[in-house]
CHARMM internal coordinates of N, CA and C (Angstrom, degrees):
IC EDIT
DIST 1 N 1 CA 1.4836
DIST 1 CA 1 C 1.5396
ANGL 1 N 1 CA 1 C 108.12
DIST 1 C 2 N 1.3441
ANGL 1 CA 1 C 2 N 114.22
DIHE 1 N 1 CA 1 C 2 N 145.24
DIST 2 N 2 CA 1.4472
ANGL 1 C 2 N 2 CA 118.82
DIHE 1 CA 1 C 2 N 2 CA 178.68
DIST 2 CA 2 C 1.4995
ANGL 2 N 2 CA 2 C 112.15
DIHE 1 C 2 N 2 CA 2 C -73.40
DIST 2 C 3 N 1.3144
ANGL 2 CA 2 C 3 N 115.58
DIHE 2 N 2 CA 2 C 3 N 146.96
DIST 3 N 3 CA 1.4267
ANGL 2 C 3 N 3 CA 120.04
DIHE 2 CA 2 C 3 N 3 CA 177.97
DIST 3 CA 3 C 1.5129
ANGL 3 N 3 CA 3 C 109.86
DIHE 2 C 3 N 3 CA 3 C -111.25
DIST 3 C 4 N 1.3198
ANGL 3 CA 3 C 4 N 117.73
DIHE 3 N 3 CA 3 C 4 N 150.23
DIST 4 N 4 CA 1.4962
ANGL 3 C 4 N 4 CA 120.03
DIHE 3 CA 3 C 4 N 4 CA 178.55
DIST 4 CA 4 C 1.4825
ANGL 4 N 4 CA 4 C 113.52
DIHE 3 C 4 N 4 CA 4 C -56.89
DIST 4 C 5 N 1.3640
ANGL 4 CA 4 C 5 N 119.28
DIHE 4 N 4 CA 4 C 5 N -20.82
DIST 5 N 5 CA 1.4095
ANGL 4 C 5 N 5 CA 122.80
DIHE 4 CA 4 C 5 N 5 CA -176.54
DIST 5 CA 5 C 1.5393
ANGL 5 N 5 CA 5 C 112.21
DIHE 4 C 5 N 5 CA 5 C -85.24
DIST 5 C 6 N 1.2946
ANGL 5 CA 5 C 6 N 118.75
DIHE 5 N 5 CA 5 C 6 N -1.34
DIST 6 N 6 CA 1.4628
ANGL 5 C 6 N 6 CA 122.02
DIHE 5 CA 5 C 6 N 6 CA 176.64
DIST 6 CA 6 C 1.5224
ANGL 6 N 6 CA 6 C 109.30
DIHE 5 C 6 N 6 CA 6 C -76.42
DIST 6 C 7 N 1.3319
ANGL 6 CA 6 C 7 N 119.24
DIHE 6 N 6 CA 6 C 7 N 104.23
DIST 7 N 7 CA 1.4611
ANGL 6 C 7 N 7 CA 121.62
DIHE 6 CA 6 C 7 N 7 CA -174.33
DIST 7 CA 7 C 1.5452
ANGL 7 N 7 CA 7 C 115.23
DIHE 6 C 7 N 7 CA 7 C -63.36
DIST 7 C 8 N 1.3317
ANGL 7 CA 7 C 8 N 115.52
DIHE 7 N 7 CA 7 C 8 N -32.86
DIST 8 N 8 CA 1.4591
ANGL 7 C 8 N 8 CA 118.83
DIHE 7 CA 7 C 8 N 8 CA -179.30
DIST 8 CA 8 C 1.5352
ANGL 8 N 8 CA 8 C 108.82
DIHE 7 C 8 N 8 CA 8 C -69.80
DIST 8 C 9 N 1.3337
ANGL 8 CA 8 C 9 N 116.48
DIHE 8 N 8 CA 8 C 9 N -47.24
DIST 9 N 9 CA 1.4693
ANGL 8 C 9 N 9 CA 119.96
DIHE 8 CA 8 C 9 N 9 CA 179.89
DIST 9 CA 9 C 1.5346
ANGL 9 N 9 CA 9 C 108.83
DIHE 8 C 9 N 9 CA 9 C -62.78
DIST 9 C 10 N 1.3096
ANGL 9 CA 9 C 10 N 119.61
DIHE 9 N 9 CA 9 C 10 N -42.31
DIST 10 N 10 CA 1.4574
ANGL 9 C 10 N 10 CA 122.65
DIHE 9 CA 9 C 10 N 10 CA 178.14
DIST 10 CA 10 C 1.5000
ANGL 10 N 10 CA 10 C 111.74
DIHE 9 C 10 N 10 CA 10 C -59.87
DIST 10 C 11 N 1.3193
ANGL 10 CA 10 C 11 N 118.46
DIHE 10 N 10 CA 10 C 11 N -45.34
DIST 11 N 11 CA 1.4776
ANGL 10 C 11 N 11 CA 122.26
DIHE 10 CA 10 C 11 N 11 CA -178.42
DIST 11 CA 11 C 1.5152
ANGL 11 N 11 CA 11 C 110.56
DIHE 10 C 11 N 11 CA 11 C -66.84
DIST 11 C 12 N 1.3470
ANGL 11 CA 11 C 12 N 119.78
DIHE 11 N 11 CA 11 C 12 N -48.37
DIST 12 N 12 CA 1.4153
ANGL 11 C 12 N 12 CA 123.24
DIHE 11 CA 11 C 12 N 12 CA -178.63
DIST 12 CA 12 C 1.5499
ANGL 12 N 12 CA 12 C 111.53
DIHE 11 C 12 N 12 CA 12 C -66.51
DIST 12 C 13 N 1.3267
ANGL 12 CA 12 C 13 N 116.72
DIHE 12 N 12 CA 12 C 13 N -35.35
DIST 13 N 13 CA 1.4950
ANGL 12 C 13 N 13 CA 119.16
DIHE 12 CA 12 C 13 N 13 CA 178.51
DIST 13 CA 13 C 1.5259
ANGL 13 N 13 CA 13 C 112.00
DIHE 12 C 13 N 13 CA 13 C -63.17
DIST 13 C 14 N 1.3519
ANGL 13 CA 13 C 14 N 117.11
DIHE 13 N 13 CA 13 C 14 N -30.28
DIST 14 N 14 CA 1.4258
ANGL 13 C 14 N 14 CA 119.22
DIHE 13 CA 13 C 14 N 14 CA 175.92
DIST 14 CA 14 C 1.5188
ANGL 14 N 14 CA 14 C 112.83
DIHE 13 C 14 N 14 CA 14 C -68.28
DIST 14 C 15 N 1.3336
ANGL 14 CA 14 C 15 N 115.31
DIHE 14 N 14 CA 14 C 15 N -27.07
DIST 15 N 15 CA 1.4922
ANGL 14 C 15 N 15 CA 121.41
DIHE 14 CA 14 C 15 N 15 CA -176.97
DIST 15 CA 15 C 1.5389
ANGL 15 N 15 CA 15 C 111.66
DIHE 14 C 15 N 15 CA 15 C -89.89
DIST 15 C 16 N 1.2841
ANGL 15 CA 15 C 16 N 117.72
DIHE 15 N 15 CA 15 C 16 N -26.54
DIST 16 N 16 CA 1.4881
ANGL 15 C 16 N 16 CA 121.27
DIHE 15 CA 15 C 16 N 16 CA -176.74
DIST 16 CA 16 C 1.5344
ANGL 16 N 16 CA 16 C 107.98
DIHE 15 C 16 N 16 CA 16 C -114.81
DIST 16 C 17 N 1.3382
ANGL 16 CA 16 C 17 N 119.75
DIHE 16 N 16 CA 16 C 17 N 102.34
DIST 17 N 17 CA 1.4618
ANGL 16 C 17 N 17 CA 121.76
DIHE 16 CA 16 C 17 N 17 CA -176.38
DIST 17 CA 17 C 1.5170
ANGL 17 N 17 CA 17 C 114.35
DIHE 16 C 17 N 17 CA 17 C -57.45
DIST 17 C 18 N 1.3186
ANGL 17 CA 17 C 18 N 118.66
DIHE 17 N 17 CA 17 C 18 N -32.58
DIST 18 N 18 CA 1.4855
ANGL 17 C 18 N 18 CA 121.81
DIHE 17 CA 17 C 18 N 18 CA 179.21
DIST 18 CA 18 C 1.5345
ANGL 18 N 18 CA 18 C 112.37
DIHE 17 C 18 N 18 CA 18 C -72.93
DIST 18 C 19 N 1.3015
ANGL 18 CA 18 C 19 N 117.13
DIHE 18 N 18 CA 18 C 19 N -11.84
DIST 19 N 19 CA 1.4206
ANGL 18 C 19 N 19 CA 121.14
DIHE 18 CA 18 C 19 N 19 CA 178.61
DIST 19 CA 19 C 1.5205
ANGL 19 N 19 CA 19 C 115.79
DIHE 18 C 19 N 19 CA 19 C 95.33
DIST 19 C 20 N 1.3131
ANGL 19 CA 19 C 20 N 116.38
DIHE 19 N 19 CA 19 C 20 N 164.54
DIST 20 N 20 CA 1.4718
ANGL 19 C 20 N 20 CA 122.78
DIHE 19 CA 19 C 20 N 20 CA 179.28
DIST 20 CA 20 C 1.5048
ANGL 20 N 20 CA 20 C 109.47
DIHE 19 C 20 N 20 CA 20 C -131.65
DIST 20 C 21 N 1.2918
ANGL 20 CA 20 C 21 N 114.70
DIHE 20 N 20 CA 20 C 21 N 165.62
DIST 21 N 21 CA 1.5113
ANGL 20 C 21 N 21 CA 119.98
DIHE 20 CA 20 C 21 N 21 CA 175.48
DIST 21 CA 21 C 1.4709
ANGL 21 N 21 CA 21 C 108.68
DIHE 20 C 21 N 21 CA 21 C -135.05
DIST 21 C 22 N 1.2844
ANGL 21 CA 21 C 22 N 117.19
DIHE 21 N 21 CA 21 C 22 N 147.39
DIST 22 N 22 CA 1.4363
ANGL 21 C 22 N 22 CA 123.16
DIHE 21 CA 21 C 22 N 22 CA 175.63
DIST 22 CA 22 C 1.5644
ANGL 22 N 22 CA 22 C 109.26
DIHE 21 C 22 N 22 CA 22 C -98.18
DIST 22 C 23 N 1.2730
ANGL 22 CA 22 C 23 N 116.39
DIHE 22 N 22 CA 22 C 23 N 134.84
DIST 23 N 23 CA 1.4609
ANGL 22 C 23 N 23 CA 122.18
DIHE 22 CA 22 C 23 N 23 CA 174.60
DIST 23 CA 23 C 1.4853
ANGL 23 N 23 CA 23 C 109.96
DIHE 22 C 23 N 23 CA 23 C -117.90
DIST 23 C 24 N 1.3170
ANGL 23 CA 23 C 24 N 115.34
DIHE 23 N 23 CA 23 C 24 N 151.52
DIST 24 N 24 CA 1.4885
ANGL 23 C 24 N 24 CA 119.96
DIHE 23 CA 23 C 24 N 24 CA 178.64
DIST 24 CA 24 C 1.5152
ANGL 24 N 24 CA 24 C 109.91
DIHE 23 C 24 N 24 CA 24 C -145.55
DIST 24 C 25 N 1.3383
ANGL 24 CA 24 C 25 N 116.20
DIHE 24 N 24 CA 24 C 25 N 142.00
DIST 25 N 25 CA 1.4266
ANGL 24 C 25 N 25 CA 122.43
DIHE 24 CA 24 C 25 N 25 CA 172.44
DIST 25 CA 25 C 1.5155
ANGL 25 N 25 CA 25 C 106.10
DIHE 24 C 25 N 25 CA 25 C -149.49
DIST 25 C 26 N 1.3314
ANGL 25 CA 25 C 26 N 115.90
DIHE 25 N 25 CA 25 C 26 N 107.00
DIST 26 N 26 CA 1.4710
ANGL 25 C 26 N 26 CA 120.75
DIHE 25 CA 25 C 26 N 26 CA -177.08
DIST 26 CA 26 C 1.5120
ANGL 26 N 26 CA 26 C 108.66
DIHE 25 C 26 N 26 CA 26 C 62.28
DIST 26 C 27 N 1.3601
ANGL 26 CA 26 C 27 N 117.55
DIHE 26 N 26 CA 26 C 27 N -127.06
DIST 27 N 27 CA 1.4747
ANGL 26 C 27 N 27 CA 122.04
DIHE 26 CA 26 C 27 N 27 CA -177.62
DIST 27 CA 27 C 1.5527
ANGL 27 N 27 CA 27 C 111.26
DIHE 26 C 27 N 27 CA 27 C -87.33
DIST 27 C 28 N 1.2904
ANGL 27 CA 27 C 28 N 117.64
DIHE 27 N 27 CA 27 C 28 N -5.79
DIST 28 N 28 CA 1.4341
ANGL 27 C 28 N 28 CA 120.84
DIHE 27 CA 27 C 28 N 28 CA -179.55
DIST 28 CA 28 C 1.4956
ANGL 28 N 28 CA 28 C 111.92
DIHE 27 C 28 N 28 CA 28 C -90.64
DIST 28 C 29 N 1.3001
ANGL 28 CA 28 C 29 N 118.48
DIHE 28 N 28 CA 28 C 29 N 132.28
DIST 29 N 29 CA 1.4804
ANGL 28 C 29 N 29 CA 121.44
DIHE 28 CA 28 C 29 N 29 CA 176.80
DIST 29 CA 29 C 1.5032
ANGL 29 N 29 CA 29 C 108.34
DIHE 28 C 29 N 29 CA 29 C -134.39
DIST 29 C 30 N 1.3363
ANGL 29 CA 29 C 30 N 117.95
DIHE 29 N 29 CA 29 C 30 N 156.13
DIST 30 N 30 CA 1.4584
ANGL 29 C 30 N 30 CA 123.83
DIHE 29 CA 29 C 30 N 30 CA -178.50
DIST 30 CA 30 C 1.4858
ANGL 30 N 30 CA 30 C 109.79
DIHE 29 C 30 N 30 CA 30 C -153.07
DIST 30 C 31 N 1.3740
ANGL 30 CA 30 C 31 N 113.71
DIHE 30 N 30 CA 30 C 31 N 165.75
DIST 31 N 31 CA 1.4216
ANGL 30 C 31 N 31 CA 124.04
DIHE 30 CA 30 C 31 N 31 CA 173.81
DIST 31 CA 31 C 1.5356
ANGL 31 N 31 CA 31 C 105.02
DIHE 30 C 31 N 31 CA 31 C -119.53
DIST 31 C 32 N 1.2853
ANGL 31 CA 31 C 32 N 117.38
DIHE 31 N 31 CA 31 C 32 N 133.38
DIST 32 N 32 CA 1.4694
ANGL 31 C 32 N 32 CA 119.81
DIHE 31 CA 31 C 32 N 32 CA -179.66
DIST 32 CA 32 C 1.5553
ANGL 32 N 32 CA 32 C 109.31
DIHE 31 C 32 N 32 CA 32 C -127.94
DIST 32 C 33 N 1.3281
ANGL 32 CA 32 C 33 N 111.72
DIHE 32 N 32 CA 32 C 33 N 148.73
DIST 33 N 33 CA 1.4885
ANGL 32 C 33 N 33 CA 120.43
DIHE 32 CA 32 C 33 N 33 CA 175.15
DIST 33 CA 33 C 1.4955
ANGL 33 N 33 CA 33 C 109.26
DIHE 32 C 33 N 33 CA 33 C -153.29
DIST 33 C 34 N 1.2878
ANGL 33 CA 33 C 34 N 117.86
DIHE 33 N 33 CA 33 C 34 N 152.67
DIST 34 N 34 CA 1.4536
ANGL 33 C 34 N 34 CA 121.57
DIHE 33 CA 33 C 34 N 34 CA -178.60
DIST 34 CA 34 C 1.5235
ANGL 34 N 34 CA 34 C 110.73
DIHE 33 C 34 N 34 CA 34 C 78.76
DIST 34 C 35 N 1.3474
ANGL 34 CA 34 C 35 N 114.97
DIHE 34 N 34 CA 34 C 35 N -179.56
DIST 35 N 35 CA 1.4688
ANGL 34 C 35 N 35 CA 119.39
DIHE 34 CA 34 C 35 N 35 CA -178.94
DIST 35 CA 35 C 1.5200
ANGL 35 N 35 CA 35 C 112.88
DIHE 34 C 35 N 35 CA 35 C -144.54
DIST 35 C 36 N 1.2785
ANGL 35 CA 35 C 36 N 117.06
DIHE 35 N 35 CA 35 C 36 N 28.65
DIST 36 N 36 CA 1.4700
ANGL 35 C 36 N 36 CA 120.58
DIHE 35 CA 35 C 36 N 36 CA -177.98
DIST 36 CA 36 C 1.5202
ANGL 36 N 36 CA 36 C 111.25
DIHE 35 C 36 N 36 CA 36 C -69.56
DIST 36 C 37 N 1.3423
ANGL 36 CA 36 C 37 N 114.63
DIHE 36 N 36 CA 36 C 37 N 156.22
DIST 37 N 37 CA 1.4487
ANGL 36 C 37 N 37 CA 119.61
DIHE 36 CA 36 C 37 N 37 CA 175.89
DIST 37 CA 37 C 1.5308
ANGL 37 N 37 CA 37 C 106.45
DIHE 36 C 37 N 37 CA 37 C -130.91
DIST 37 C 38 N 1.2951
ANGL 37 CA 37 C 38 N 120.17
DIHE 37 N 37 CA 37 C 38 N 131.71
DIST 38 N 38 CA 1.4680
ANGL 37 C 38 N 38 CA 128.15
DIHE 37 CA 37 C 38 N 38 CA -3.89
DIST 38 CA 38 C 1.5327
ANGL 38 N 38 CA 38 C 110.27
DIHE 37 C 38 N 38 CA 38 C -73.19
DIST 38 C 39 N 1.3244
ANGL 38 CA 38 C 39 N 114.86
DIHE 38 N 38 CA 38 C 39 N 158.76
DIST 39 N 39 CA 1.4606
ANGL 38 C 39 N 39 CA 118.17
DIHE 38 CA 38 C 39 N 39 CA 178.54
DIST 39 CA 39 C 1.5122
ANGL 39 N 39 CA 39 C 111.84
DIHE 38 C 39 N 39 CA 39 C -70.69
DIST 39 C 40 N 1.3166
ANGL 39 CA 39 C 40 N 116.62
DIHE 39 N 39 CA 39 C 40 N 155.07
DIST 40 N 40 CA 1.4613
ANGL 39 C 40 N 40 CA 121.70
DIHE 39 CA 39 C 40 N 40 CA 173.26
DIST 40 CA 40 C 1.5441
ANGL 40 N 40 CA 40 C 105.23
DIHE 39 C 40 N 40 CA 40 C -105.12
DIST 40 C 41 N 1.3183
ANGL 40 CA 40 C 41 N 113.92
DIHE 40 N 40 CA 40 C 41 N 127.45
DIST 41 N 41 CA 1.4684
ANGL 40 C 41 N 41 CA 119.52
DIHE 40 CA 40 C 41 N 41 CA -178.83
DIST 41 CA 41 C 1.5266
ANGL 41 N 41 CA 41 C 108.81
DIHE 40 C 41 N 41 CA 41 C -112.49
DIST 41 C 42 N 1.3631
ANGL 41 CA 41 C 42 N 112.67
DIHE 41 N 41 CA 41 C 42 N 124.42
DIST 42 N 42 CA 1.4736
ANGL 41 C 42 N 42 CA 120.30
DIHE 41 CA 41 C 42 N 42 CA 178.46
DIST 42 CA 42 C 1.5167
ANGL 42 N 42 CA 42 C 105.50
DIHE 41 C 42 N 42 CA 42 C -108.95
DIST 42 C 43 N 1.3297
ANGL 42 CA 42 C 43 N 116.43
DIHE 42 N 42 CA 42 C 43 N 124.02
DIST 43 N 43 CA 1.4572
ANGL 42 C 43 N 43 CA 120.27
DIHE 42 CA 42 C 43 N 43 CA -177.01
DIST 43 CA 43 C 1.5075
ANGL 43 N 43 CA 43 C 109.87
DIHE 42 C 43 N 43 CA 43 C -108.85
DIST 43 C 44 N 1.3417
ANGL 43 CA 43 C 44 N 116.33
DIHE 43 N 43 CA 43 C 44 N 130.79
DIST 44 N 44 CA 1.4384
ANGL 43 C 44 N 44 CA 121.01
DIHE 43 CA 43 C 44 N 44 CA 175.81
DIST 44 CA 44 C 1.5325
ANGL 44 N 44 CA 44 C 108.16
DIHE 43 C 44 N 44 CA 44 C -97.12
DIST 44 C 45 N 1.2877
ANGL 44 CA 44 C 45 N 118.73
DIHE 44 N 44 CA 44 C 45 N 130.32
DIST 45 N 45 CA 1.4237
ANGL 44 C 45 N 45 CA 122.49
DIHE 44 CA 44 C 45 N 45 CA 178.30
DIST 45 CA 45 C 1.5125
ANGL 45 N 45 CA 45 C 110.18
DIHE 44 C 45 N 45 CA 45 C -160.86
DIST 45 C 46 N 1.3135
ANGL 45 CA 45 C 46 N 116.86
DIHE 45 N 45 CA 45 C 46 N -178.73
DIST 46 N 46 CA 1.4537
ANGL 45 C 46 N 46 CA 122.20
DIHE 45 CA 45 C 46 N 46 CA 179.94
DIST 46 CA 46 C 1.5384
ANGL 46 N 46 CA 46 C 111.74
DIHE 45 C 46 N 46 CA 46 C 54.27
DIST 46 C 47 N 1.3299
ANGL 46 CA 46 C 47 N 115.59
DIHE 46 N 46 CA 46 C 47 N 43.98
DIST 47 N 47 CA 1.4701
ANGL 46 C 47 N 47 CA 119.74
DIHE 46 CA 46 C 47 N 47 CA 178.05
DIST 47 CA 47 C 1.5058
ANGL 47 N 47 CA 47 C 114.44
DIHE 46 C 47 N 47 CA 47 C 89.88
DIST 47 C 48 N 1.3097
ANGL 47 CA 47 C 48 N 118.98
DIHE 47 N 47 CA 47 C 48 N -4.50
DIST 48 N 48 CA 1.4683
ANGL 47 C 48 N 48 CA 120.32
DIHE 47 CA 47 C 48 N 48 CA 177.96
DIST 48 CA 48 C 1.5141
ANGL 48 N 48 CA 48 C 110.10
DIHE 47 C 48 N 48 CA 48 C -85.49
DIST 48 C 49 N 1.3232
ANGL 48 CA 48 C 49 N 116.68
DIHE 48 N 48 CA 48 C 49 N 165.93
DIST 49 N 49 CA 1.4522
ANGL 48 C 49 N 49 CA 124.59
DIHE 48 CA 48 C 49 N 49 CA 175.22
DIST 49 CA 49 C 1.4843
ANGL 49 N 49 CA 49 C 108.49
DIHE 48 C 49 N 49 CA 49 C -125.71
DIST 49 C 50 N 1.3148
ANGL 49 CA 49 C 50 N 118.19
DIHE 49 N 49 CA 49 C 50 N 165.72
DIST 50 N 50 CA 1.4769
ANGL 49 C 50 N 50 CA 123.08
DIHE 49 CA 49 C 50 N 50 CA -179.14
DIST 50 CA 50 C 1.5060
ANGL 50 N 50 CA 50 C 112.02
DIHE 49 C 50 N 50 CA 50 C -57.14
DIST 50 C 51 N 1.3405
ANGL 50 CA 50 C 51 N 118.93
DIHE 50 N 50 CA 50 C 51 N -34.87
DIST 51 N 51 CA 1.4694
ANGL 50 C 51 N 51 CA 120.00
DIHE 50 CA 50 C 51 N 51 CA -178.60
DIST 51 CA 51 C 1.5380
ANGL 51 N 51 CA 51 C 111.99
DIHE 50 C 51 N 51 CA 51 C -68.23
DIST 51 C 52 N 1.3072
ANGL 51 CA 51 C 52 N 117.80
DIHE 51 N 51 CA 51 C 52 N -13.44
DIST 52 N 52 CA 1.4904
ANGL 51 C 52 N 52 CA 119.03
DIHE 51 CA 51 C 52 N 52 CA 176.29
DIST 52 CA 52 C 1.5305
ANGL 52 N 52 CA 52 C 111.20
DIHE 51 C 52 N 52 CA 52 C -63.82
DIST 52 C 53 N 1.3417
ANGL 52 CA 52 C 53 N 118.02
DIHE 52 N 52 CA 52 C 53 N -20.47
DIST 53 N 53 CA 1.4371
ANGL 52 C 53 N 53 CA 121.61
DIHE 52 CA 52 C 53 N 53 CA 179.12
DIST 53 CA 53 C 1.5410
ANGL 53 N 53 CA 53 C 112.55
DIHE 52 C 53 N 53 CA 53 C -91.53
DIST 53 C 54 N 1.3175
ANGL 53 CA 53 C 54 N 117.48
DIHE 53 N 53 CA 53 C 54 N 3.69
DIST 54 N 54 CA 1.4784
ANGL 53 C 54 N 54 CA 123.17
DIHE 53 CA 53 C 54 N 54 CA -175.67
DIST 54 CA 54 C 1.5535
ANGL 54 N 54 CA 54 C 110.60
DIHE 53 C 54 N 54 CA 54 C -57.44
DIST 54 C 55 N 1.3060
ANGL 54 CA 54 C 55 N 120.31
DIHE 54 N 54 CA 54 C 55 N -30.88
DIST 55 N 55 CA 1.4773
ANGL 54 C 55 N 55 CA 121.96
DIHE 54 CA 54 C 55 N 55 CA -179.47
DIST 55 CA 55 C 1.5476
ANGL 55 N 55 CA 55 C 110.66
DIHE 54 C 55 N 55 CA 55 C -65.82
DIST 55 C 56 N 1.3056
ANGL 55 CA 55 C 56 N 117.39
DIHE 55 N 55 CA 55 C 56 N -37.07
DIST 56 N 56 CA 1.4560
ANGL 55 C 56 N 56 CA 121.47
DIHE 55 CA 55 C 56 N 56 CA -176.82
DIST 56 CA 56 C 1.5313
ANGL 56 N 56 CA 56 C 114.66
DIHE 55 C 56 N 56 CA 56 C -93.16
DIST 56 C 57 N 1.3385
ANGL 56 CA 56 C 57 N 114.54
DIHE 56 N 56 CA 56 C 57 N -25.57
DIST 57 N 57 CA 1.4450
ANGL 56 C 57 N 57 CA 120.83
DIHE 56 CA 56 C 57 N 57 CA -171.09
DIST 57 CA 57 C 1.5227
ANGL 57 N 57 CA 57 C 113.57
DIHE 56 C 57 N 57 CA 57 C -56.31
DIST 57 C 58 N 1.3260
ANGL 57 CA 57 C 58 N 122.27
DIHE 57 N 57 CA 57 C 58 N -45.94
DIST 58 N 58 CA 1.4747
ANGL 57 C 58 N 58 CA 119.29
DIHE 57 CA 57 C 58 N 58 CA -179.75
DIST 58 CA 58 C 1.5127
ANGL 58 N 58 CA 58 C 114.13
DIHE 57 C 58 N 58 CA 58 C -61.93
DIST 58 C 59 N 1.3378
ANGL 58 CA 58 C 59 N 120.71
DIHE 58 N 58 CA 58 C 59 N -41.29
DIST 59 N 59 CA 1.4489
ANGL 58 C 59 N 59 CA 123.20
DIHE 58 CA 58 C 59 N 59 CA 177.69
DIST 59 CA 59 C 1.5032
ANGL 59 N 59 CA 59 C 111.86
DIHE 58 C 59 N 59 CA 59 C -64.04
DIST 59 C 60 N 1.3206
ANGL 59 CA 59 C 60 N 117.08
DIHE 59 N 59 CA 59 C 60 N -42.31
DIST 60 N 60 CA 1.4876
ANGL 59 C 60 N 60 CA 121.10
DIHE 59 CA 59 C 60 N 60 CA 178.29
DIST 60 CA 60 C 1.5485
ANGL 60 N 60 CA 60 C 109.94
DIHE 59 C 60 N 60 CA 60 C -66.25
DIST 60 C 61 N 1.2651
ANGL 60 CA 60 C 61 N 117.19
DIHE 60 N 60 CA 60 C 61 N -42.50
DIST 61 N 61 CA 1.4777
ANGL 60 C 61 N 61 CA 120.62
DIHE 60 CA 60 C 61 N 61 CA -179.01
DIST 61 CA 61 C 1.5446
ANGL 61 N 61 CA 61 C 113.26
DIHE 60 C 61 N 61 CA 61 C -63.01
DIST 61 C 62 N 1.3228
ANGL 61 CA 61 C 62 N 114.72
DIHE 61 N 61 CA 61 C 62 N -32.04
DIST 62 N 62 CA 1.4879
ANGL 61 C 62 N 62 CA 120.67
DIHE 61 CA 61 C 62 N 62 CA 180.00
DIST 62 CA 62 C 1.5086
ANGL 62 N 62 CA 62 C 112.86
DIHE 61 C 62 N 62 CA 62 C -72.55
DIST 62 C 63 N 1.3485
ANGL 62 CA 62 C 63 N 117.24
DIHE 62 N 62 CA 62 C 63 N -17.96
DIST 63 N 63 CA 1.5004
ANGL 62 C 63 N 63 CA 120.76
DIHE 62 CA 62 C 63 N 63 CA -177.01
DIST 63 CA 63 C 1.4614
ANGL 63 N 63 CA 63 C 107.15
DIHE 62 C 63 N 63 CA 63 C -95.20
END
COOR INIT
IC SEED 1 N 1 CA 1 C
IC BUILD
């Protein structure tokens, strides 16, 4: 379950009115919102972090 102290969930929740959820499996973690099929997967790498996608995340979650 997400905790209020999770800064990524807190930041993304402010951007996505319907809310977001954090998922984890081993060393892999993600933030999810919306329920579209197929899912859109945004990968942070090469020095990026998940919050780098914050600009696009609300629009994608709404679709």
